[in-house]
C-alpha positions as a printed Julia matrix, in Angstrom:
438×3 Matrix{Float64}:
 128.92   82.91  62.97
 127.01   85.21  65.25
 128.56   88.19  63.75
 127.3    87.21  60.35
 123.75   86.74  61.63
 123.77   90.43  62.99
 125.04   91.9   59.77
 121.69   90.42  58.44
 119.85   92.76  60.98
 119.8    95.54  58.34
 117.69   93.41  55.85
 114.04   94.3   56.2
 113.05   90.67  55.87
 115.33   89.31  58.59
 113.46   86.17  60.17
 110.07   87.66  59.65
 108.6    84.33  58.72
 109.47   83.0   62.12
 109.38   86.27  64.27
 105.9    87.62  63.33
 102.46   86.19  62.85
  99.2    87.78  62.79
  95.68   86.62  63.93
  92.45   88.16  64.4
  93.14   91.57  66.27
  94.93   92.1   68.51
  97.33   89.92  66.63
 100.51   88.52  68.28
 104.04   88.49  66.93
 105.9    85.4   67.66
 109.34   85.88  69.52
 111.75   82.78  69.21
 111.72   81.19  72.72
 114.7    79.35  74.3
 114.21   75.84  75.66
 116.07   76.29  78.93
 117.49   74.32  81.71
 118.89   76.65  84.03
 121.04   75.92  87.21
 120.19   79.15  88.88
 116.79   80.52  89.54
 115.02   81.96  86.55
 113.71   84.82  88.46
 116.9    86.73  87.17
 115.13   87.19  83.88
 113.6    90.31  82.56
 113.11   91.79  79.27
 111.61   95.02  77.71
 111.34   96.37  74.11
 110.66  100.26  73.92
 110.09  102.7   71.27
 113.02  105.34  71.88
 111.01  108.36  70.54
 107.71  107.83  72.25
 108.62  105.52  75.31
 105.75  103.13  74.24
 106.42   99.95  75.73
 106.01   97.27  72.65
 106.98   94.21  74.93
 107.48   93.46  78.59
 108.52   90.31  80.42
 109.0    90.99  84.11
 109.82   94.33  83.28
 109.06   96.13  86.42
 110.51   93.24  88.83
 113.38   94.16  90.93
 116.75   92.74  89.36
 120.47   93.48  89.95
 121.85   95.96  87.24
 125.45   95.18  87.49
 127.43   97.23  85.09
 124.28   98.67  83.52
 124.88  100.87  86.52
 127.48  102.61  84.73
 125.13  104.17  82.36
 123.91  106.49  85.44
 127.57  107.17  86.13
 128.02  108.27  82.54
 125.01  110.26  82.5
 126.22  112.3   85.4
 129.53  112.58  83.7
 127.89  113.75  80.57
 125.75  116.25  82.67
 128.75  117.65  84.03
 130.4   117.99  80.75
 127.31  119.62  79.3
 127.21  122.29  82.21
 130.9   123.05  81.86
 131.96  121.71  85.32
 134.22  119.22  83.45
 136.07  119.03  80.25
 137.22  115.96  78.27
 140.92  116.94  78.68
 140.53  117.19  82.66
 142.47  114.74  84.87
 140.67  112.03  86.93
 142.95  111.11  89.95
 142.64  107.44  91.1
 142.31  107.35  95.0
 143.46  104.13  96.9
 139.65  103.22  96.9
 139.14  103.51  93.18
 142.59  101.69  92.49
 141.41   98.8   94.71
 138.04   98.04  92.89
 137.75   94.67  91.65
 138.1    93.74  88.05
 137.18   94.46  85.24
 139.25   97.47  85.61
 141.85   99.66  83.87
 144.46   98.77  86.51
 145.32  102.51  86.98
 147.63  103.14  90.34
 146.67  105.03  93.19
 147.57  108.67  92.86
 147.89  108.15  89.13
 145.42  110.12  86.83
 143.89  109.67  83.33
 141.87  112.09  81.19
 138.03  112.52  81.67
 137.6   110.89  77.94
 139.8   107.9   78.91
 137.55  107.39  81.88
 134.63  107.65  79.94
 135.69  105.06  77.28
 136.85  102.93  80.33
 133.56  102.89  81.66
 131.4   102.59  78.32
 133.61  100.15  76.46
 135.76   98.34  79.1
 133.28   98.28  81.8
 135.96   99.53  84.09
 135.07   99.45  87.7
 137.96  101.68  88.84
 137.39  104.21  86.41
 133.87  104.43  87.62
 134.85  104.99  91.21
 137.42  107.6   90.17
 134.77  109.44  88.23
 132.22  109.31  91.13
 134.89  110.8   93.5
 136.11  113.29  90.94
 132.29  114.56  90.67
 130.87  114.29  94.0
 133.96  113.99  96.64
 132.99  110.49  97.7
 131.28  107.44  96.83
 128.44  107.9   99.25
 127.52  111.46  97.96
 127.78  110.4   94.26
 125.54  107.34  94.64
 122.72  109.54  96.6
 123.11  111.83  93.46
 122.64  108.75  91.25
 119.37  107.64  92.81
 118.11  111.22  93.08
 118.52  111.78  89.39
 117.09  108.39  88.65
 113.95  109.28  90.58
 113.85  112.55  88.4
 113.93  110.69  85.28
 111.13  108.27  86.15
 113.24  105.52  87.36
 110.92  104.81  90.2
 112.25  101.2   91.17
 115.86  102.14  91.27
 118.35  102.42  94.14
 122.17  102.88  93.56
 124.67  102.31  96.38
 127.84  101.88  94.09
 128.76  103.79  90.84
 129.99  100.51  88.91
 127.79   97.69  89.56
 129.75   95.5   91.79
 127.71   92.93  93.83
 125.58   94.49  96.49
 122.19   93.25  97.28
 121.01   96.77  98.15
 121.55   98.01  94.52
 118.17   97.3   92.49
 116.59   98.38  89.41
 114.3    97.03  86.88
 114.33   96.43  82.9
 111.77   99.12  82.54
 114.1   101.65  84.55
 117.2   100.55  82.44
 115.39  101.51  79.31
 114.28  104.87  80.85
 117.86  105.5   81.52
 119.08  104.17  78.14
 116.37  106.81  76.49
 117.49  109.67  78.65
 121.21  109.27  77.5
 120.28  109.55  73.82
 117.78  112.36  74.43
 119.78  114.46  76.85
 123.15  113.96  75.57
 123.18  112.79  72.04
 126.67  114.61  71.51
 128.17  111.83  73.69
 126.17  108.85  72.71
 128.9   107.85  70.26
 130.95  106.61  73.11
 128.73  103.59  73.72
 129.1   102.71  69.63
 132.9   102.09  69.96
 133.78   98.49  69.85
 137.26   99.24  71.57
 139.57  102.32  72.24
 143.49  102.94  72.81
 144.5   103.21  76.32
 148.11  103.94  77.02
 149.22  102.3   73.79
 147.14   99.13  74.15
 143.94   98.5   72.18
 141.03   97.72  74.78
 138.21   95.48  73.21
 134.76   96.06  74.47
 132.11   93.7   75.64
 129.17   94.63  73.34
 129.34   92.11  70.58
 126.21   93.24  68.93
 127.61   96.48  67.71
 127.3    97.06  64.11
 124.73   96.4   61.2
 122.3    99.07  62.88
 122.73   98.33  66.59
 124.83  101.34  68.06
 124.76  100.88  71.77
 124.57  100.59  74.64
 126.05   98.5   77.46
 126.63   95.06  78.89
 126.93   93.72  82.43
 127.22   90.71  84.58
 127.8    89.21  88.09
 126.77   85.8   89.29
 123.84   87.29  91.02
 122.5    89.43  88.18
 123.09   86.86  85.31
 124.06   88.56  81.95
 122.6    91.86  81.1
 122.45   93.97  78.18
 120.97   97.21  76.97
 120.97   97.78  73.22
 119.52  100.27  70.76
 119.36  100.19  66.91
 117.78  102.05  64.18
 115.77  100.88  61.01
 113.59  103.11  58.65
 114.2   106.13  60.95
 112.69  104.49  64.06
 114.92  103.76  67.09
 114.14  100.97  69.61
 115.69  100.1   72.92
 115.95   96.62  74.29
 116.8    95.52  77.63
 117.39   92.05  78.66
 118.53   91.08  82.43
 119.39   87.82  83.83
 120.47   85.93  80.82
 122.45   82.68  81.67
 125.23   83.13  78.84
 126.57   85.93  76.75
 125.62   84.16  73.56
 122.06   83.52  74.51
 121.59   86.94  76.32
 122.84   88.56  72.9
 120.69   86.5   70.67
 117.69   87.08  72.44
 118.02   90.75  72.54
 118.87   90.86  68.84
 115.58   88.74  68.3
 113.43   91.09  70.4
 114.87   94.27  68.49
 114.35   92.82  65.11
 110.79   91.54  66.1
 109.74   95.03  67.55
 111.1    96.59  64.33
 108.84   94.3   62.23
 105.95   95.17  64.44
 106.69   98.81  63.95
 106.91   98.44  60.2
 103.59   96.54  59.94
 101.72   99.06  62.08
 102.84  101.65  59.68
 101.04   99.79  57.18
  97.84   99.76  59.25
  98.18   96.22  60.72
  97.31   95.73  64.48
 100.29   93.84  65.82
 102.06   93.49  69.0
 105.17   91.66  70.41
 103.83   88.41  71.74
 104.8    87.53  75.49
 106.09   84.11  74.77
 108.86   84.03  77.37
 107.11   84.13  80.73
 108.33   80.78  81.52
 111.27   78.57  80.49
 110.71   75.3   78.71
 111.69   72.51  81.16
 113.15   70.03  78.79
 115.63   71.25  76.29
 119.21   70.94  75.17
 121.94   72.04  77.48
 125.31   73.43  76.31
 128.18   75.36  77.47
 128.64   78.71  76.11
 131.33   81.26  76.56
 131.16   83.64  79.34
 131.74   87.31  79.71
 134.28   88.58  82.37
 132.14   89.93  85.24
 132.09   92.96  87.17
 134.13   91.52  90.1
 132.22   88.37  90.63
 134.02   85.83  88.48
 131.87   82.54  89.39
 130.34   82.32  86.2
 127.04   80.43  85.49
 127.87   76.72  84.28
 124.75   75.57  82.85
 123.12   78.07  80.26
 120.48   78.53  77.82
 120.83   76.75  74.57
 119.44   77.34  71.0
 115.8    76.6   70.12
 113.58   77.29  67.24
 110.34   79.57  67.13
 107.2    77.7   67.68
 105.04   77.29  64.4
 101.75   77.88  65.99
 100.35   81.47  66.2
  99.01   80.94  69.56
 100.54   81.84  72.64
 102.39   79.0   74.22
 101.9    78.62  77.88
 104.46   76.23  79.5
 104.63   74.74  83.05
 108.1    75.67  84.54
 108.29   72.43  86.63
 109.11   69.03  85.16
 106.09   66.68  84.76
 106.83   63.61  87.07
 105.07   61.4   84.62
 106.9    62.68  81.76
 110.11   62.06  83.78
 109.1    58.4   84.35
 108.07   57.85  80.81
 111.3    59.21  79.56
 113.51   57.0   81.99
 111.37   54.11  80.94
 112.04   54.88  77.0
 115.64   55.17  77.5
 115.58   52.12  79.7
 113.7    50.01  77.25
 115.82   50.85  74.25
 118.45   48.15  73.63
 121.11   48.24  71.17
 120.67   45.82  68.08
 123.79   46.94  66.44
 127.28   45.98  67.5
 128.89   49.18  66.99
 132.17   49.65  68.83
 131.64   53.42  69.29
 129.83   55.83  71.4
 129.36   59.58  71.6
 129.28   61.77  74.72
 126.81   64.74  74.44
 127.06   66.48  77.67
 128.23   66.05  81.2
 126.07   67.33  84.28
 125.62   67.72  87.77
 122.47   65.87  88.11
 121.34   62.74  86.64
 117.92   64.28  85.53
 119.76   66.71  83.61
 121.8    64.1   81.86
 118.66   62.14  80.94
 117.08   65.24  79.65
 119.94   65.87  77.24
 119.69   62.26  76.02
 116.05   62.7   75.25
 116.71   65.93  73.61
 119.45   64.66  71.48
 117.61   61.32  70.6
 114.63   63.47  69.49
 116.58   65.85  67.25
 119.64   63.86  66.1
 117.87   60.31  65.95
 118.42   59.72  62.46
 122.15   59.58  63.0
 122.01   57.5   66.15
 120.82   54.28  64.44
 119.97   51.74  67.25
 122.37   53.22  70.01
 121.5    53.04  73.6
 121.21   56.11  75.58
 122.67   56.26  79.22
 123.24   58.48  82.03
 126.69   57.39  83.34
 128.29   58.48  86.59
 131.65   59.98  86.37
 133.23   61.3   89.5
 130.87   63.95  90.65
 129.19   64.31  87.38
 126.78   62.3   84.92
 127.66   61.81  81.4
 125.23   61.65  78.76
 126.48   58.81  76.37
 124.95   56.98  73.42
 126.73   53.61  72.82
 126.61   50.79  70.25
 127.27   53.01  67.3
 129.33   52.42  64.26
 132.03   54.67  63.44
 130.13   56.26  60.77
 127.21   56.93  62.76
 129.21   58.31  65.64
 130.92   60.72  63.35
 127.61   61.81  61.71
 126.09   62.28  64.97
 128.81   64.69  66.1
 129.01   66.38  62.85
 125.34   67.2   62.97
 125.57   68.25  66.66
 128.63   70.41  66.21
 126.85   72.4   63.39
 124.41   73.38  65.89
 127.24   74.39  68.34
 126.31   71.48  70.7
 128.96   69.56  72.51
 129.61   65.86  71.1
 132.67   63.72  71.4
 133.53   60.43  69.48
 134.92   57.78  71.8
 136.0    54.11  71.02
 134.8    51.29  73.31
């Protein structure tokens, strides 16, 4: 379903009605926001949209705040690899030997044994497509002799490129609190890769590659329909990161999103920002004064909570469990400012409303619409489902029921038809719903 939506990216009118709105100069373009309820701190989030040619920043939200780059780190390892290829120090057919240190790197990896070797081109594809940590370490040692010397070179080159807030201590992005960057710096690096080594940029566009007879599929699900790169990344401490680039009407933009709580929501958010950026560029060309609105400074506290597929990490496999969920663009043309902490009065009113509601039907069915660690989260889910799918619920009663260590969000007192209709509607929006017979 997401793939179909991405193909629509090439259309000039993709979601323009909900993504951009103008008011008196300077106007603001509306970006779809996400109703969020995040288990981890939202301080992981950062995003930026940049004109690849001029470097103009069209949108920035925490763009200069320190973040963990995760596997976006590999873009710098690849930059130095391309530099060595361009200078003649390295050839694509050269061999890269895996030391015990390289072979011992945590997944994701190619799984090459210590003492074995692969070609430079295989290593490049392993880093760019598979996000292989062992290939990154092997290449670092091949180019500089040791990890320490290579990471010092990485940081030096970053400074020379203008990445003033970046420090590298490993070549692959495995968790290390000393390894810090920003969304702006990752956008600078993305532009540098395209500008300085366009002959190698195609590696970022490959959805997969063949390695030792097996097809290895990449992590970047946004490729295609005008999007031709660049890199994804994930650790538990960083959240889900991505740097993408795309072309429309001979204009190229770069988008970096860091700290997303799931693959699906990170990808959708990055694509929304890219499409909005292109619409802004087109309207500027027609003489309109428009900018990308910064609508994502704070998450909305009350929204749906869903479980989404996770992406294999860079060595830290403890994926986030509570993730961003879908939402719709605000209809107002005004910038929406949202308090990130729940209002205690709203919480009390919500609980009172749920408690007050009594079933008048004698339905023998119920629907479970989520299971959460906290009772407050379960109640918020009830409130959201009732607000959005209430027409299917009849006179059902919503409750947050204890189940082991979790709380289940359940609507009971439904007829079979009401229960099935509710779950059909929710599943159509990719929300969890289970019909149960009492």
